[in-house]
Residue, then its C-alpha position, 0 to 999 in steps of 0.5 A: m355735598t360730595t367731600k370726597q374723592l370719586t371714583v370710577g369704574i369704566i366697563g368697555l375699554g375702546y372708546g372707554r380709553a377716552h373716559i380713562a384720561g377724561f375722569q382722571a383729567a377732572g380729578v376722578k380717581v379710576l378704580a376698575l377697568c372692565q371688559r373680557d379681554t382682561v390681559a389687554a385690560a390689564k396692560l391699560a391698567q398697568q399704563y393709567q395706574v388702576p388699581h382693578v381689573f374685570g372680566h364681567w361688568q356684574d363682578m366690577l359691581d358687586q366688588a369694586r363698587p365704584d360711585i360712578v360707573v361708565i358704560a362704554t359697551p356694544p349698545v346692546l347691553h347699555l340698558p342690563i349694565l345701567k339698571a344694575a349699576m344704578a340698583v346699586g347705587c352707582h350713578v352712570v355715564c352712559e355712551k351713545p346711542l343710548a341704547t338699540s332702541s327707543a323702546e330700550a331707551q325709555a327702560m332706561i329713562a324708567a330704570a334711572d327715575a327708580a333709583p336714587s343715584l343720576a344718569i347722564t348721556s356722554f354727548n361729549w362733543r357739546f363740550a368742545p371749545a368751539m361748540q361751547s362758543m357756538k352755543q353761546m352765540v346762538d343764545a345770545g341772537h346773533l342768528g335771528r330767526v333760523f332758517h337751514v342748518n346743514a351738517r356733517w360727520f366724515n372719516p374713513a374708519l371703515v373704507d376699506a372693504s377688508s376693514v376686520p368685521t366688528w361690532r359696529m357692523d352687526r345691527s343687533q349688537a349696535g342698532y345703528g352704523a354709522l348713525g350711531d356711530l357719528g350721527v347721534h352726535l349731530i342729532d344730539l347738537v341740533q335738537w340742544l341748539f335749535g328744539a327737537v325734530d318733528k320728522v325725517m326723511a332719509s336713505s343709508a347703505t353699506a359700503h361693502t356687500g360682501r363684509t359678514v358680522p364678527d362671526n360670520t354667520r350673516p352680511a353685516d347690516a349695519e349702515d355706513f352712510s346716511h342722508v337725513i333731511a329734517e324738520l324741526k318743529s320750529g320749522v326750521s330745515v336740517a340736512i345731515t350727512v354721516s360715513r365712515v367710509a369717506r376716505g380722506l376726512n376725518e372730520h365733524s361739521l355744523e353750519v346754521y343760516g339765518e336772518q341776521g347772522a350765520l354760524a359754522m363750527r368744524q371740528t377736524r382731527t388734525g393739527a396740533d390744536w384741533h380738539i380747539g375746533e374751527l368756527r367763523v361767524a357771519s352777520g349782515s352782507g358780510m362774508f365769513e369771519a374766523v372767531a378766536i376760540p380759546a382753550k380751555a384745557g387750563s394748565l393740563v399738559l395735553s397728551t399727543e394721543r388723539l383719543e386721550v385728548t378726546g377724553q382731556t378736553t371734551i369728556c373732562p368738563m362733561v364730567q367736572q359738570f356731573i360732578a356738580v350735578i352729584e353735588g346737587r348744584l346742578t341738573p344732569a345733562p346731557s340727560l338720558q332724556d337727550g339721549a332717548s330724544a336723539q334716540a328716537v330720530l335714529d329710529a325714525v331715520l331707520e323707518s324712513t330708510r325702509s318705508g321710503s317716506w317722511v317719519y313723524v317723531d314721538a321723542s316724548s314715547g319713542s314712538i315713529v309714524a310714518k306718513q302715508 
C-alpha cells in the first residue's frame, strides 16, 4: 500500500502542461520538468511551483528519480525513455500514439513486462464525463445489437499554409499525422466500447504540399486528414474521419446506432462547461434527447486555460485510477496493450492508404495483412 505522496517527472512540455495540472489535481507532487528548452521549462516550473528542471531526460531519471514518469515527447523517443525509466523502477504514463510503429509498441510492452513497475497509455478522453456516461449505457445494453459507429475529430491547428513547421508534420518523428494526433483516441474509444478492429480501408492526405519538416530538408509527410472505414471483429461497421485542417471546428464526436437504441457523444472545445461533453440518447421510434451529465471535478476550482482544464478533468481521474493500480487495487488501464492495439490499427490505415486495399489487423502481434 502506498503511504507517501507520489512524485512525478514530466518529459515534454507541449501537451505535458496538461499533465502538470492533472497530476497536481490528483494530489501527486510534480517533482521535475524536462525539455530541451530549459529557459521555457524554468518559467513553467516557477508558474507551477515545481522544484527541478532538466534539459535531458536521462539526467532527470538519474538525479530526480520520481515515482512516475510522464512521456509527452515526440513518439520517436517513447521507446528509449520508457525502457530507461522502467529499468530504474519508475512507473510510466506514456502519451499516445504509443510509438512510431507496432514493432516499437511491442518492444515497449516487452520492456514493461520485464520490469517490476507499471505503465499505462494516456488515453485520457475515456475519462471525460460524457464518455464515462456513454460507456455505462453501452455496458448496460441500451443499444442492443450494434449496427454501425460514426466518429470524427476535427480541429484547425494546421489549417493555415503559413503554420510554423513542427515535429508533428514529420513522420520520422511523429509516426503519423492527424491519425496519431487525433484519430488514435477515436480508435481507442471504439475498441474500448465495442471490441477489436478486424480490417480497415483508408485514404489520407496532406493539405499544403509546400510545407516542409522543421529542418527544411524535405516536404512534410505526416497526413493532415484521413478517412477510415473499419469493420470490427464483431461485424460492426465503423467510419472515422480526422482532420487538423478543419477550419471553424474544434471537437470530437462518437455516434452509435443499434437495434434497440442510439447514443451520440460530442465534446466541443467551447463554452464554460465544454469539458463535460454532451450526450444524447434515442430509443424505440423516438428522436435523440439530451442526457444530463454530472460534472466530476468535485470541489476543484477549474482553470480558465483549456490545456489545464483538460488535465484537471480528464488526466486527473486517469491518474487517480493509476494510483489505485500502483497500490495494487486495480489492473492497469488504459494499458500498454490498449496502446499497441490502437497502434496496429494506425499501421493498417497507413498501409491501406498506400495500397488502396483492405488491410487486416492482428493487434496481438502488431502485424498487418493486405487483402489481395
